[in-house]
C-alpha angles and dihedrals in degrees: 000000000000145000094221108076094184093061099033093071091045096053102028094093101036113126095233133057102272137183135185107224131195097228094205098054099024089230123146108236098175138007142170127244093259089062092058088051094049096047094034093232143067100268102194112127094009121119111245088231088073087074097034119103094175116086110281089237089066090056090048090053090048092050091048089052091050091051094043098046098030091238137025140176127216136179099174100074112096127212140183130209124237088262090058097254115142116243122211103205142170108214123208113195128191127182111230099177136259091069090297125130132187114225120195119190125211110198102222094192091054089047090052090051091050091049092049091051091047091050090050091050092049091050092049093048091050090051092048092049090049091049091049090050092052099040102022 
């Protein structure tokens, strides 16, 4: 899963796809299993720019903000998976020292699908309750 044992235990059970990134080189040094699923590849050792479709300067500005403020969130950076599918992500960055940052990715399309399914379920339950009230 990762070459960096210190970070692998820390991020293995996080609920979002997460990487530890060397901010100077842009290389992924650790990641959790959800990250491999999101990007459709094992990302260790790759530069994050391999998946970035935004200009690299925008990622550099984001990483500088993470390091400067300690943490930062962005929804404007665009990424692509290894199978060339666009990813709509919200990125949460946290500076963990030694020029390393933790990046967690919220898949906004998956979140929209979950919300749609939850709305459908709520609608069906309301209809069932109404039916039970009328015919029960």
